[in-house]
C-alpha positions as CSV (number, residue, x, y, z in Angstrom):
1,M,-23.7,117.1,-75.3
2,N,-26.3,116.5,-78.0
3,E,-25.9,112.9,-78.1
4,L,-26.3,112.8,-74.3
5,N,-29.7,114.6,-74.7
6,V,-30.5,112.0,-77.2
7,V,-29.9,109.4,-74.8
8,V,-31.6,110.8,-72.2
9,D,-34.9,111.0,-75.0
10,S,-34.6,107.9,-75.8
11,A,-34.3,106.1,-72.2
12,K,-37.2,108.3,-71.7
13,V,-39.2,106.6,-74.5
14,A,-38.4,102.8,-74.2
15,F,-39.6,103.4,-70.9
16,E,-42.9,104.6,-71.3
17,K,-43.1,101.9,-73.9
18,A,-42.8,99.4,-71.2
19,L,-46.2,97.8,-70.1
20,T,-44.5,95.4,-66.9
21,P,-42.3,95.5,-64.4
22,A,-40.3,93.0,-66.6
23,D,-40.3,95.3,-70.0
24,L,-39.0,97.8,-68.0
25,E,-36.2,96.2,-66.6
26,N,-35.2,94.9,-70.2
27,A,-35.1,98.8,-71.0
28,K,-33.2,99.8,-68.0
29,A,-30.1,97.3,-69.3
30,L,-30.3,98.9,-72.5
31,F,-29.3,102.2,-71.2
32,L,-27.5,101.5,-66.9
33,G,-26.5,97.4,-67.8
34,K,-23.2,96.3,-68.2
35,S,-23.7,97.0,-71.5
36,G,-25.8,99.7,-71.6
37,R,-25.5,103.2,-73.8
38,I,-24.4,105.3,-70.5
39,T,-21.7,102.3,-69.3
40,E,-20.1,102.3,-72.2
41,L,-19.9,106.2,-72.1
42,M,-18.1,106.0,-68.8
43,K,-16.0,103.6,-70.3
44,G,-15.1,105.9,-72.8
45,L,-13.9,108.6,-70.0
46,A,-10.4,107.0,-70.0
47,A,-9.3,108.0,-73.7
48,L,-9.9,111.5,-73.0
49,P,-7.2,114.4,-71.9
50,V,-7.6,115.5,-68.2
51,D,-9.4,118.4,-68.8
52,E,-11.9,117.0,-70.9
53,K,-12.6,113.7,-68.7
54,K,-13.8,116.4,-65.7
55,S,-16.2,118.2,-67.9
56,R,-17.6,115.3,-69.9
57,G,-17.7,113.0,-66.7
58,A,-19.9,115.2,-65.4
59,A,-22.4,115.5,-67.9
60,I,-22.5,111.8,-68.2
61,N,-23.5,111.6,-64.6
62,L,-26.0,114.0,-64.9
63,A,-27.6,112.5,-67.4
64,K,-27.4,109.0,-66.2
65,Q,-29.3,111.1,-62.9
66,A,-31.9,112.1,-65.4
67,I,-32.3,108.2,-66.8
68,E,-32.8,106.8,-63.1
69,T,-35.1,109.3,-62.2
70,A,-37.2,108.4,-65.7
71,L,-37.2,104.9,-64.8
72,N,-38.1,105.6,-60.8
73,N,-41.4,106.8,-62.2
74,R,-42.0,104.7,-64.3
75,R,-42.0,101.8,-61.9
76,Q,-44.1,104.1,-59.2
77,A,-46.6,104.6,-62.3
78,L,-46.3,100.9,-63.4
79,A,-46.9,100.3,-59.4
80,D,-50.0,102.8,-58.8
81,A,-51.3,101.1,-62.5
82,E,-51.3,97.7,-60.7
83,L,-53.2,98.9,-57.7
84,Q,-55.5,100.1,-59.4
85,I,-56.5,97.2,-61.6
86,Q,-56.5,95.1,-58.0
87,L,-58.7,98.0,-56.2
88,Q,-61.2,97.6,-59.2
89,A,-61.0,93.9,-58.8
90,E,-62.1,93.7,-55.4
91,A,-64.0,97.1,-54.9
92,L,-66.3,96.9,-52.1
93,D,-69.7,98.7,-52.1
94,V,-70.2,100.0,-48.5
95,T,-73.9,100.7,-49.9
96,L,-74.5,96.8,-49.5
97,P,-76.3,95.3,-46.3
98,G,-73.4,93.1,-44.6
99,R,-73.2,89.6,-44.7
100,Q,-74.8,87.8,-41.3
101,R,-73.6,85.4,-39.3
102,G,-75.5,82.3,-39.4
103,Q,-77.3,81.7,-36.5
104,G,-77.3,78.3,-33.9
105,G,-79.9,77.1,-33.2
106,L,-81.2,73.9,-31.0
107,H,-80.5,70.4,-32.0
108,P,-83.5,68.2,-33.1
109,V,-83.1,65.7,-30.3
110,S,-82.9,68.8,-27.9
111,I,-86.2,70.5,-29.2
112,T,-88.0,67.1,-28.7
113,L,-86.9,67.2,-25.3
114,E,-87.8,70.4,-24.5
115,R,-91.5,69.5,-25.9
116,I,-91.7,66.0,-24.0
117,E,-90.6,68.4,-20.5
118,A,-93.0,70.6,-21.1
119,I,-96.0,68.3,-21.8
120,F,-95.0,66.2,-18.8
121,G,-94.4,69.7,-17.0
122,S,-98.1,70.8,-17.9
123,M,-99.5,67.0,-16.2
124,G,-97.2,67.9,-13.3
125,F,-94.2,65.9,-13.5
126,E,-91.0,67.0,-12.0
127,V,-87.6,67.1,-14.0
128,A,-84.7,64.8,-12.5
129,Q,-81.3,64.9,-13.0
130,G,-78.7,62.7,-12.2
131,P,-75.0,61.5,-12.9
132,E,-74.5,59.9,-16.1
133,I,-71.3,58.2,-14.9
134,E,-73.6,55.3,-12.5
135,T,-73.4,53.2,-10.0
136,D,-73.9,49.4,-10.5
137,W,-76.2,50.0,-7.5
138,F,-78.6,52.1,-8.8
139,N,-78.2,51.1,-12.8
140,F,-79.1,47.7,-12.0
141,T,-79.6,46.4,-8.6
142,A,-81.9,48.6,-7.5
143,L,-84.0,48.2,-10.5
144,N,-84.5,44.5,-9.5
145,T,-81.6,43.4,-12.0
146,P,-79.1,41.7,-9.9
147,E,-75.5,40.6,-11.3
148,D,-76.7,37.0,-12.2
149,H,-79.8,38.4,-14.2
150,P,-80.0,37.7,-17.4
151,A,-81.9,40.9,-18.6
152,R,-78.5,42.5,-17.9
153,S,-77.2,41.2,-21.4
154,M,-79.2,43.4,-22.9
155,H,-77.4,46.5,-21.5
156,D,-74.2,45.4,-22.8
157,T,-72.3,49.2,-21.6
158,F,-69.3,50.9,-21.1
159,Y,-67.2,50.6,-17.5
160,V,-65.2,52.7,-16.1
161,E,-62.8,53.1,-13.9
162,G,-63.5,53.5,-10.2
163,G,-66.0,51.8,-7.6
164,S,-64.7,48.0,-6.8
165,A,-65.1,45.0,-8.7
166,A,-67.8,44.2,-6.7
167,A,-69.3,47.0,-7.5
168,P,-67.8,48.9,-10.7
169,N,-69.0,52.4,-12.0
170,L,-70.4,52.3,-15.5
171,L,-71.9,54.9,-18.4
172,R,-75.5,54.3,-16.9
173,T,-77.6,52.6,-19.7
174,H,-80.8,53.9,-19.4
175,T,-82.4,57.1,-17.2
176,S,-84.3,54.4,-14.7
177,P,-81.2,55.4,-12.1
178,M,-82.4,58.9,-11.9
179,Q,-85.7,57.8,-11.1
180,I,-84.4,55.9,-8.0
181,R,-82.4,58.6,-7.1
182,H,-85.3,60.8,-7.5
183,A,-87.3,58.7,-5.5
184,V,-84.9,57.8,-2.5
185,Q,-84.5,61.5,-1.7
186,H,-88.0,62.3,-1.9
187,V,-88.7,59.8,0.9
188,K,-85.6,60.9,3.1
189,R,-86.5,64.3,2.6
190,H,-90.7,63.8,4.1
191,R,-89.3,61.4,6.3
192,A,-87.2,64.0,8.1
193,D,-89.9,66.6,8.0
194,A,-92.1,64.1,9.6
195,E,-89.7,63.7,12.3
196,Q,-88.6,67.0,13.2
197,A,-92.1,67.8,13.3
198,G,-92.1,65.2,15.7
199,E,-95.0,63.3,14.1
200,G,-93.1,60.2,13.5
201,L,-92.3,58.2,10.6
202,F,-95.4,58.9,8.0
203,S,-98.1,59.9,10.2
204,G,-99.8,61.0,6.9
205,S,-99.5,59.7,3.3
206,M,-96.6,60.5,1.6
207,P,-96.6,63.0,-0.9
208,E,-97.1,60.9,-4.6
209,I,-93.4,60.9,-6.5
210,R,-94.5,62.2,-10.1
211,V,-91.3,62.3,-12.4
212,I,-89.8,62.3,-15.7
213,A,-86.0,61.6,-16.5
214,P,-84.2,62.5,-19.3
215,G,-80.8,62.2,-20.6
216,R,-77.9,60.8,-22.1
217,T,-77.4,57.1,-22.1
218,Y,-74.6,54.5,-23.4
219,R,-74.7,51.1,-24.7
220,V,-72.3,49.0,-26.8
221,D,-74.6,49.5,-30.1
222,S,-74.3,51.2,-33.3
223,D,-76.4,50.9,-36.4
224,A,-78.7,52.5,-38.2
225,T,-81.1,53.2,-35.7
226,H,-78.8,52.8,-32.5
227,S,-75.6,54.4,-31.5
228,P,-73.4,54.0,-28.9
229,M,-74.8,57.4,-26.9
230,F,-78.4,57.9,-27.3
231,H,-81.0,59.6,-25.3
232,Q,-84.0,58.3,-23.0
233,C,-86.6,59.4,-21.1
234,E,-87.9,57.7,-17.9
235,G,-91.4,58.3,-16.6
236,L,-92.6,57.2,-12.9
237,W,-95.3,58.1,-11.0
238,V,-96.2,56.4,-7.4
239,G,-98.9,56.7,-5.1
240,E,-101.5,54.9,-3.1
241,N,-103.8,54.4,-6.0
242,I,-102.0,54.7,-9.2
243,S,-103.0,51.9,-11.5
244,F,-102.3,50.8,-14.8
245,K,-105.7,53.0,-16.7
246,D,-103.3,56.3,-15.3
247,L,-100.7,54.9,-16.8
248,K,-102.6,54.3,-20.2
249,F,-104.3,57.4,-19.7
250,V,-100.9,59.8,-18.9
251,F,-99.1,58.0,-22.0
252,T,-101.8,58.1,-24.8
253,D,-102.7,62.3,-23.6
254,F,-98.6,62.4,-23.8
255,C,-98.6,60.8,-27.4
256,R,-101.6,62.7,-28.7
257,T,-100.4,66.1,-27.8
258,F,-96.7,65.2,-29.0
259,F,-97.7,64.4,-32.3
260,E,-100.6,66.8,-32.7
261,S,-102.7,64.0,-33.6
262,D,-106.2,63.3,-31.7
263,D,-106.7,60.2,-33.7
264,L,-103.2,58.1,-32.7
265,V,-104.1,54.9,-32.1
266,L,-101.9,53.0,-29.1
267,R,-101.6,49.6,-28.2
268,F,-100.4,48.6,-24.7
269,R,-98.6,44.8,-25.4
270,P,-97.6,42.4,-22.6
271,S,-93.8,42.4,-22.5
272,F,-91.1,41.5,-19.8
273,F,-88.8,44.2,-17.9
274,P,-87.1,43.3,-14.5
275,F,-88.2,46.5,-13.0
276,T,-92.3,46.4,-13.9
277,E,-94.6,43.8,-13.6
278,P,-96.7,43.4,-15.3
279,S,-95.1,45.1,-18.1
280,A,-96.1,46.3,-21.8
281,E,-94.5,47.6,-24.8
282,I,-95.9,50.8,-25.9
283,D,-96.6,50.4,-30.0
284,I,-98.5,53.6,-31.7
285,Q,-100.4,53.7,-35.3
286,F,-101.0,56.4,-37.5
287,Q,-104.2,56.8,-39.0
288,S,-102.6,59.3,-41.6
289,G,-99.6,60.1,-43.4
290,P,-97.0,57.8,-44.8
291,L,-96.7,55.5,-41.5
292,S,-100.6,55.4,-41.6
293,G,-101.6,52.0,-40.7
294,R,-98.6,50.9,-39.1
295,W,-97.7,49.7,-35.8
296,L,-94.4,51.3,-34.3
297,E,-92.9,51.0,-30.9
298,V,-92.1,54.1,-28.7
299,A,-92.0,52.7,-24.9
300,G,-92.1,49.8,-22.9
301,S,-93.7,50.5,-19.5
302,G,-95.6,48.6,-16.1
303,Q,-96.1,48.6,-12.9
304,V,-93.6,49.7,-10.6
305,H,-92.3,46.0,-9.3
306,P,-92.4,45.6,-5.2
307,N,-88.8,45.3,-5.0
308,V,-88.1,48.8,-6.9
309,I,-90.5,50.8,-4.6
310,R,-88.8,48.6,-1.4
311,N,-85.6,49.9,-2.8
312,M,-86.5,53.6,-2.6
313,G,-87.6,53.2,1.0
314,L,-91.3,52.9,0.4
315,D,-93.6,49.7,1.9
316,P,-94.6,47.8,-2.1
317,E,-97.7,47.1,0.3
318,K,-98.9,50.8,0.5
319,Y,-97.5,52.3,-2.2
320,I,-97.9,51.6,-6.2
321,G,-97.1,53.2,-9.1
322,F,-96.1,52.9,-13.3
323,A,-93.1,53.5,-15.1
324,F,-92.4,54.3,-18.6
325,G,-89.1,54.5,-20.7
326,M,-89.5,56.1,-24.3
327,G,-86.3,57.3,-26.6
328,P,-86.7,61.1,-27.5
329,D,-84.4,59.8,-30.6
330,R,-86.7,57.4,-32.1
331,L,-89.8,59.9,-31.4
332,T,-87.9,62.8,-33.2
333,M,-87.3,60.4,-36.0
334,L,-90.9,59.4,-36.7
335,R,-92.0,63.4,-35.6
336,Y,-89.6,64.6,-38.7
337,G,-89.8,61.5,-41.0
338,V,-85.9,60.7,-40.5
339,N,-85.1,56.9,-40.9
340,D,-81.0,57.1,-40.0
341,L,-80.8,57.9,-36.4
342,R,-76.9,58.7,-37.4
343,L,-78.2,61.4,-39.0
344,F,-78.7,63.7,-36.0
345,F,-75.0,62.9,-34.6
346,D,-72.8,63.4,-37.9
347,G,-73.1,67.0,-37.1
348,D,-73.8,68.1,-41.3
349,I,-75.0,71.8,-40.6
350,R,-77.3,71.4,-44.0
351,F,-78.8,68.4,-42.2
352,L,-79.5,70.0,-38.6
353,S,-80.2,73.7,-40.6
354,Q,-83.4,71.8,-41.2
355,F,-85.0,71.8,-37.7
356,Q,-84.2,75.9,-36.9
């Protein structure tokens, strides 16, 4: 029996020396493997007499159980040690402040649009909204741009299903259709009110139409300063005594407020737009900063064409007004010093987070 005790003690020592699961399995093979010490002792039982075989076999089984117990204990000890190492490596200091998720914010162009709406809102302008899928009538014809007008080539656009060959639907190329829609509804509403009051058609003066129309527009164009999808903000003021002088005052005041620069200089340069007559491009010049001295085009404008006034349902002999159209994307580039329009639409958080 002393021999079995020596085997058990040897197994325990071998197991304790094993520092990894692989080392432990190698030590196990020395005692419980096919050629291990216990296996060899079990094979020797065949040569013993029957009476001695029974007692010898029982003793060997007790030794085997002791070795297996020592093996399992060492396995558990190695597993516990590995777990402790892992826990220490992944230790969490619960006293540290939590990691906050980054908060989102408005896109720089959205910030510009809100700023535009706030400035014109302070001047009494309403904000008009309309569909991005527009009809040919509102997008072109009602704005004095019939089918054969050469100005249509400047608005190369995306046509969509629906409508007809004579009146196709398209993604709007500017937000001017929203002005027409708003004006038509304005006229219909006040005409209905006058008729309901028994006053006939416009017994008094038609209330002024004063509106801006910001939104997304679409054209087949893409480079550093143009995008197939971009933003525009159109403005319209129609009444009985609205002159080009009012346009100059309103837009000059807007630009100086938007750029927070009282010494900003504006230039109205003669141009052509089918929906205004006379028409003018609007350029601005900064008197200080990196753009100092340069003339930069920011908008188109003009006195609303009589045909457009007529398409609103108004008498061009009585009502007159002005319109303008500007690109909020370009205003955003100028305000923040961005030189590539595509940065606004790439979705790079590193770029966009600078404006929060």
